[in-house]
N, CA, C and O atoms as a GROMACS GRO file, in nm:
protein
  312
    1UNK      N    1   2.530   0.801  -0.590
    1UNK     CA    2   2.505   0.659  -0.606
    1UNK      C    3   2.437   0.635  -0.740
    1UNK      O    4   2.346   0.707  -0.779
    2UNK      N    5   2.483   0.532  -0.812
    2UNK     CA    6   2.428   0.500  -0.944
    2UNK      C    7   2.288   0.442  -0.934
    2UNK      O    8   2.254   0.370  -0.840
    3UNK      N    9   2.209   0.474  -1.033
    3UNK     CA   10   2.075   0.416  -1.047
    3UNK      C   11   2.089   0.268  -1.082
    3UNK      O   12   2.172   0.234  -1.166
    4UNK      N   13   2.010   0.178  -1.020
    4UNK     CA   14   2.020   0.037  -1.054
    4UNK      C   15   1.983   0.013  -1.201
    4UNK      O   16   1.903   0.087  -1.259
    5UNK      N   17   2.042  -0.088  -1.259
    5UNK     CA   18   2.012  -0.125  -1.396
    5UNK      C   19   1.864  -0.161  -1.407
    5UNK      O   20   1.804  -0.203  -1.308
    6UNK      N   21   1.803  -0.145  -1.526
    6UNK     CA   22   1.660  -0.176  -1.541
    6UNK      C   23   1.624  -0.318  -1.495
    6UNK      O   24   1.521  -0.337  -1.430
    7UNK      N   25   1.707  -0.416  -1.527
    7UNK     CA   26   1.676  -0.553  -1.486
    7UNK      C   27   1.670  -0.565  -1.334
    7UNK      O   28   1.585  -0.635  -1.280
    8UNK      N   29   1.761  -0.498  -1.265
    8UNK     CA   30   1.763  -0.502  -1.119
    8UNK      C   31   1.639  -0.432  -1.063
    8UNK      O   32   1.577  -0.482  -0.969
    9UNK      N   33   1.603  -0.319  -1.121
    9UNK     CA   34   1.483  -0.247  -1.076
    9UNK      C   35   1.358  -0.332  -1.096
    9UNK      O   36   1.271  -0.338  -1.009
   10UNK      N   37   1.349  -0.398  -1.211
   10UNK     CA   38   1.234  -0.484  -1.238
   10UNK      C   39   1.230  -0.599  -1.139
   10UNK      O   40   1.124  -0.631  -1.085
   11UNK      N   41   1.345  -0.662  -1.114
   11UNK     CA   42   1.349  -0.772  -1.019
   11UNK      C   43   1.307  -0.726  -0.880
   11UNK      O   44   1.231  -0.796  -0.812
   12UNK      N   45   1.354  -0.611  -0.836
   12UNK     CA   46   1.316  -0.558  -0.705
   12UNK      C   47   1.166  -0.530  -0.698
   12UNK      O   48   1.101  -0.561  -0.599
   13UNK      N   49   1.112  -0.472  -0.804
   13UNK     CA   50   0.969  -0.441  -0.808
   13UNK      C   51   0.887  -0.570  -0.807
   13UNK      O   52   0.784  -0.578  -0.740
   14UNK      N   53   0.931  -0.671  -0.881
   14UNK     CA   54   0.861  -0.799  -0.883
   14UNK      C   55   0.865  -0.866  -0.746
   14UNK      O   56   0.765  -0.922  -0.701
   15UNK      N   57   0.980  -0.862  -0.680
   15UNK     CA   58   0.991  -0.921  -0.546
   15UNK      C   59   0.897  -0.852  -0.447
   15UNK      O   60   0.830  -0.919  -0.368
   16UNK      N   61   0.891  -0.721  -0.453
   16UNK     CA   62   0.802  -0.646  -0.363
   16UNK      C   63   0.655  -0.680  -0.392
   16UNK      O   64   0.577  -0.701  -0.300
   17UNK      N   65   0.620  -0.683  -0.519
   17UNK     CA   66   0.482  -0.715  -0.557
   17UNK      C   67   0.446  -0.857  -0.517
   17UNK      O   68   0.336  -0.883  -0.467
   18UNK      N   69   0.538  -0.950  -0.538
   18UNK     CA   70   0.515  -1.090  -0.502
   18UNK      C   71   0.494  -1.103  -0.351
   18UNK      O   72   0.404  -1.175  -0.307
   19UNK      N   73   0.577  -1.036  -0.272
   19UNK     CA   74   0.565  -1.042  -0.127
   19UNK      C   75   0.432  -0.983  -0.081
   19UNK      O   76   0.365  -1.039   0.006
   20UNK      N   77   0.393  -0.872  -0.139
   20UNK     CA   78   0.266  -0.810  -0.106
   20UNK      C   79   0.149  -0.905  -0.136
   20UNK      O   80   0.059  -0.921  -0.055
   21UNK      N   81   0.152  -0.966  -0.253
   21UNK     CA   82   0.047  -1.060  -0.292
   21UNK      C   83   0.044  -1.181  -0.200
   21UNK      O   84  -0.063  -1.227  -0.161
   22UNK      N   85   0.161  -1.232  -0.165
   22UNK     CA   86   0.169  -1.348  -0.077
   22UNK      C   87   0.111  -1.316   0.061
   22UNK      O   88   0.038  -1.396   0.118
   23UNK      N   89   0.145  -1.200   0.114
   23UNK     CA   90   0.090  -1.159   0.244
   23UNK      C   91  -0.062  -1.145   0.237
   23UNK      O   92  -0.134  -1.188   0.326
   24UNK      N   93  -0.109  -1.084   0.130
   24UNK     CA   94  -0.253  -1.065   0.110
   24UNK      C   95  -0.325  -1.200   0.104
   24UNK      O   96  -0.433  -1.215   0.161
   25UNK      N   97  -0.268  -1.296   0.035
   25UNK     CA   98  -0.330  -1.428   0.019
   25UNK      C   99  -0.292  -1.525   0.130
   25UNK      O  100  -0.343  -1.637   0.135
   26UNK      N  101  -0.201  -1.481   0.220
   26UNK     CA  102  -0.155  -1.564   0.333
   26UNK      C  103  -0.094  -1.696   0.285
   26UNK      O  104  -0.128  -1.804   0.332
   27UNK      N  105  -0.003  -1.682   0.188
   27UNK     CA  106   0.070  -1.797   0.135
   27UNK      C  107   0.218  -1.759   0.126
   27UNK      O  108   0.252  -1.640   0.129
   28UNK      N  109   0.307  -1.858   0.115
   28UNK     CA  110   0.448  -1.825   0.096
   28UNK      C  111   0.469  -1.756  -0.040
   28UNK      O  112   0.398  -1.784  -0.137
   29UNK      N  113   0.566  -1.667  -0.047
   29UNK     CA  114   0.592  -1.591  -0.170
   29UNK      C  115   0.620  -1.680  -0.289
   29UNK      O  116   0.579  -1.649  -0.401
   30UNK      N  117   0.690  -1.792  -0.268
   30UNK     CA  118   0.722  -1.879  -0.382
   30UNK      C  119   0.598  -1.940  -0.445
   30UNK      O  120   0.604  -1.988  -0.559
   31UNK      N  121   0.485  -1.940  -0.374
   31UNK     CA  122   0.361  -1.994  -0.431
   31UNK      C  123   0.299  -1.897  -0.532
   31UNK      O  124   0.222  -1.939  -0.617
   32UNK      N  125   0.332  -1.770  -0.522
   32UNK     CA  126   0.286  -1.673  -0.622
   32UNK      C  127   0.360  -1.703  -0.752
   32UNK      O  128   0.297  -1.732  -0.854
   33UNK      N  129   0.491  -1.695  -0.750
   33UNK     CA  130   0.580  -1.748  -0.853
   33UNK      C  131   0.719  -1.752  -0.793
   33UNK      O  132   0.754  -1.672  -0.706
   34UNK      N  133   0.799  -1.848  -0.841
   34UNK     CA  134   0.930  -1.874  -0.783
   34UNK      C  135   1.037  -1.776  -0.825
   34UNK      O  136   1.017  -1.693  -0.914
   35UNK      N  137   1.152  -1.787  -0.760
   35UNK     CA  138   1.266  -1.700  -0.791
   35UNK      C  139   1.313  -1.718  -0.935
   35UNK      O  140   1.350  -1.621  -1.001
   36UNK      N  141   1.312  -1.840  -0.983
   36UNK     CA  142   1.357  -1.866  -1.122
   36UNK      C  143   1.268  -1.790  -1.220
   36UNK      O  144   1.316  -1.727  -1.313
   37UNK      N  145   1.137  -1.797  -1.197
   37UNK     CA  146   1.043  -1.725  -1.284
   37UNK      C  147   1.063  -1.575  -1.271
   37UNK      O  148   1.062  -1.502  -1.370
   38UNK      N  149   1.082  -1.528  -1.148
   38UNK     CA  150   1.103  -1.386  -1.124
   38UNK      C  151   1.225  -1.336  -1.200
   38UNK      O  152   1.220  -1.232  -1.266
   39UNK      N  153   1.336  -1.409  -1.189
   39UNK     CA  154   1.458  -1.368  -1.261
   39UNK      C  155   1.438  -1.376  -1.412
   39UNK      O  156   1.489  -1.293  -1.487
   40UNK      N  157   1.363  -1.476  -1.457
   40UNK     CA  158   1.335  -1.489  -1.601
   40UNK      C  159   1.253  -1.373  -1.654
   40UNK      O  160   1.279  -1.323  -1.764
   41UNK      N  161   1.155  -1.330  -1.576
   41UNK     CA  162   1.074  -1.215  -1.616
   41UNK      C  163   1.161  -1.090  -1.624
   41UNK      O  164   1.154  -1.014  -1.721
   42UNK      N  165   1.242  -1.068  -1.520
   42UNK     CA  166   1.329  -0.949  -1.518
   42UNK      C  167   1.429  -0.950  -1.633
   42UNK      O  168   1.461  -0.845  -1.688
   43UNK      N  169   1.478  -1.068  -1.671
   43UNK     CA  170   1.578  -1.078  -1.777
   43UNK      C  171   1.517  -1.059  -1.916
   43UNK      O  172   1.581  -1.002  -2.004
   44UNK      N  173   1.393  -1.106  -1.937
   44UNK     CA  174   1.336  -1.105  -2.071
   44UNK      C  175   1.236  -0.992  -2.095
   44UNK      O  176   1.207  -0.959  -2.210
   45UNK      N  177   1.182  -0.933  -1.988
   45UNK     CA  178   1.084  -0.825  -1.999
   45UNK      C  179   0.971  -0.858  -2.098
   45UNK      O  180   0.953  -0.788  -2.197
   46UNK      N  181   0.896  -0.965  -2.071
   46UNK     CA  182   0.788  -1.001  -2.163
   46UNK      C  183   0.684  -0.891  -2.172
   46UNK      O  184   0.652  -0.826  -2.073
   47UNK      N  185   0.631  -0.871  -2.292
   47UNK     CA  186   0.534  -0.764  -2.317
   47UNK      C  187   0.394  -0.815  -2.347
   47UNK      O  188   0.301  -0.736  -2.360
   48UNK      N  189   0.380  -0.948  -2.359
   48UNK     CA  190   0.248  -1.004  -2.387
   48UNK      C  191   0.238  -1.145  -2.327
   48UNK      O  192   0.337  -1.198  -2.276
   49UNK      N  193   0.120  -1.204  -2.332
   49UNK     CA  194   0.097  -1.333  -2.270
   49UNK      C  195   0.185  -1.444  -2.327
   49UNK      O  196   0.234  -1.528  -2.253
   50UNK      N  197   0.204  -1.444  -2.458
   50UNK     CA  198   0.287  -1.548  -2.521
   50UNK      C  199   0.431  -1.540  -2.471
   50UNK      O  200   0.492  -1.643  -2.443
   51UNK      N  201   0.484  -1.421  -2.461
   51UNK     CA  202   0.622  -1.404  -2.411
   51UNK      C  203   0.631  -1.439  -2.262
   51UNK      O  204   0.730  -1.497  -2.218
   52UNK      N  205   0.529  -1.403  -2.186
   52UNK     CA  206   0.530  -1.432  -2.042
   52UNK      C  207   0.521  -1.581  -2.015
   52UNK      O  208   0.594  -1.633  -1.930
   53UNK      N  209   0.434  -1.650  -2.085
   53UNK     CA  210   0.419  -1.794  -2.062
   53UNK      C  211   0.542  -1.872  -2.110
   53UNK      O  212   0.562  -1.987  -2.072
   54UNK      N  213   0.625  -1.810  -2.193
   54UNK     CA  214   0.749  -1.874  -2.238
   54UNK      C  215   0.857  -1.870  -2.131
   54UNK      O  216   0.958  -1.940  -2.144
   55UNK      N  217   0.840  -1.791  -2.027
   55UNK     CA  218   0.937  -1.783  -1.917
   55UNK      C  219   0.926  -1.912  -1.835
   55UNK      O  220   0.817  -1.947  -1.792
   56UNK      N  221   1.038  -1.982  -1.812
   56UNK     CA  222   1.032  -2.103  -1.730
   56UNK      C  223   0.973  -2.075  -1.592
   56UNK      O  224   1.013  -1.981  -1.523
   57UNK      N  225   0.877  -2.157  -1.552
   57UNK     CA  226   0.812  -2.142  -1.422
   57UNK      C  227   0.683  -2.062  -1.427
   57UNK      O  228   0.616  -2.046  -1.325
   58UNK      N  229   0.648  -2.012  -1.545
   58UNK     CA  230   0.524  -1.935  -1.561
   58UNK      C  231   0.428  -2.016  -1.646
   58UNK      O  232   0.461  -2.061  -1.756
   59UNK      N  233   0.308  -2.034  -1.594
   59UNK     CA  234   0.202  -2.103  -1.668
   59UNK      C  235   0.087  -2.007  -1.694
   59UNK      O  236   0.089  -1.891  -1.651
   60UNK      N  237  -0.013  -2.055  -1.764
   60UNK     CA  238  -0.128  -1.971  -1.798
   60UNK      C  239  -0.202  -1.922  -1.675
   60UNK      O  240  -0.259  -1.812  -1.677
   61UNK      N  241  -0.202  -2.000  -1.569
   61UNK     CA  242  -0.270  -1.957  -1.447
   61UNK      C  243  -0.206  -1.830  -1.392
   61UNK      O  244  -0.275  -1.736  -1.352
   62UNK      N  245  -0.073  -1.826  -1.390
   62UNK     CA  246  -0.002  -1.706  -1.343
   62UNK      C  247  -0.025  -1.590  -1.440
   62UNK      O  248  -0.044  -1.476  -1.396
   63UNK      N  249  -0.024  -1.618  -1.568
   63UNK     CA  250  -0.049  -1.513  -1.667
   63UNK      C  251  -0.187  -1.451  -1.643
   63UNK      O  252  -0.202  -1.329  -1.646
   64UNK      N  253  -0.287  -1.535  -1.620
   64UNK     CA  254  -0.423  -1.484  -1.599
   64UNK      C  255  -0.433  -1.405  -1.469
   64UNK      O  256  -0.498  -1.300  -1.465
   65UNK      N  257  -0.369  -1.455  -1.362
   65UNK     CA  258  -0.379  -1.389  -1.232
   65UNK      C  259  -0.296  -1.261  -1.224
   65UNK      O  260  -0.343  -1.159  -1.172
   66UNK      N  261  -0.173  -1.266  -1.275
   66UNK     CA  262  -0.078  -1.158  -1.249
   66UNK      C  263  -0.020  -1.090  -1.372
   66UNK      O  264   0.059  -0.996  -1.360
   67UNK      N  265  -0.058  -1.135  -1.490
   67UNK     CA  266   0.001  -1.081  -1.613
   67UNK      C  267  -0.007  -0.930  -1.623
   67UNK      O  268   0.094  -0.865  -1.651
   68UNK      N  269  -0.124  -0.874  -1.602
   68UNK     CA  270  -0.141  -0.729  -1.613
   68UNK      C  271  -0.051  -0.656  -1.515
   68UNK      O  272   0.011  -0.555  -1.550
   69UNK      N  273  -0.043  -0.706  -1.392
   69UNK     CA  274   0.043  -0.642  -1.291
   69UNK      C  275   0.190  -0.651  -1.331
   69UNK      O  276   0.265  -0.556  -1.314
   70UNK      N  277   0.229  -0.766  -1.384
   70UNK     CA  278   0.369  -0.786  -1.426
   70UNK      C  279   0.404  -0.689  -1.538
   70UNK      O  280   0.510  -0.626  -1.536
   71UNK      N  281   0.316  -0.676  -1.636
   71UNK     CA  282   0.343  -0.585  -1.748
   71UNK      C  283   0.356  -0.441  -1.699
   71UNK      O  284   0.441  -0.366  -1.748
   72UNK      N  285   0.273  -0.401  -1.604
   72UNK     CA  286   0.281  -0.265  -1.548
   72UNK      C  287   0.414  -0.243  -1.478
   72UNK      O  288   0.475  -0.138  -1.493
   73UNK      N  289   0.458  -0.343  -1.401
   73UNK     CA  290   0.586  -0.331  -1.331
   73UNK      C  291   0.701  -0.318  -1.431
   73UNK      O  292   0.793  -0.239  -1.411
   74UNK      N  293   0.695  -0.396  -1.537
   74UNK     CA  294   0.802  -0.393  -1.638
   74UNK      C  295   0.806  -0.255  -1.706
   74UNK      O  296   0.914  -0.196  -1.719
   75UNK      N  297   0.692  -0.206  -1.748
   75UNK     CA  298   0.693  -0.077  -1.819
   75UNK      C  299   0.723   0.039  -1.725
   75UNK      O  300   0.777   0.141  -1.768
   76UNK      N  301   0.689   0.025  -1.598
   76UNK     CA  302   0.716   0.132  -1.501
   76UNK      C  303   0.859   0.133  -1.451
   76UNK      O  304   0.906   0.234  -1.400
   77UNK      N  305   0.930   0.019  -1.466
   77UNK     CA  306   1.066   0.007  -1.413
   77UNK      C  307   1.174   0.018  -1.519
   77UNK      O  308   1.292   0.032  -1.486
   78UNK      N  309   1.135   0.012  -1.646
   78UNK     CA  310   1.239   0.014  -1.750
   78UNK      C  311   1.268   0.153  -1.799
   78UNK      O  312   1.353   0.171  -1.886
   0.00000   0.00000   0.00000
């Protein structure tokens, strides 16, 4: 079986992390960040706050709360 493409791996890792965070905070997963933002992150692989906040659906609040985790997922999945 072929290894998933990096973008798919990143998207899967982001979905798992988002679900874990949502369960921990007892909120719906889309409240952490939406699917559009998730796909945008996986497609662009932002490496810093300016690139992350440029993703549609991502604001500074999300960058402050989850930026470090997102960057780790991206570098660990690519």
